[in-house]
C-alpha positions, 0 to 999 in steps of 0.5 A: 818061540821055538826058536828062541828057546833053541837059542837061550839053550845053545847059548850062554847062561848069561844070556839065558838069564836075560831073557827072563829077566827081559819077559816079566820086565817088559810085561810089567811094563805093557801092564803099567802102561795099558792101567795108565791109559785106561786110567787118563781115557776112561771118562772120556768113553764113560762120558761118550757111552752115557751120551750114547745110552741117552740119545738111544733112549731118546731114539726109543722114546718116538717109538712109544705111543702116548695117546694110548692108556697102559695098562 
């Protein structure tokens, strides 16, 4: 990281300006790509979560003894 600062300080002001424009640009671009990726796969993950919860509940039900009365 210090190399970037050193390169920006020793180079022309145009290079320093380019660095300060590119970093936020790639940050915003990455955030947009992440939001699109999450929106695309959200339904798939939600479905798998519901399926897992249902399987776990049925697993828990196998340990319940229905012959004993509940208090």
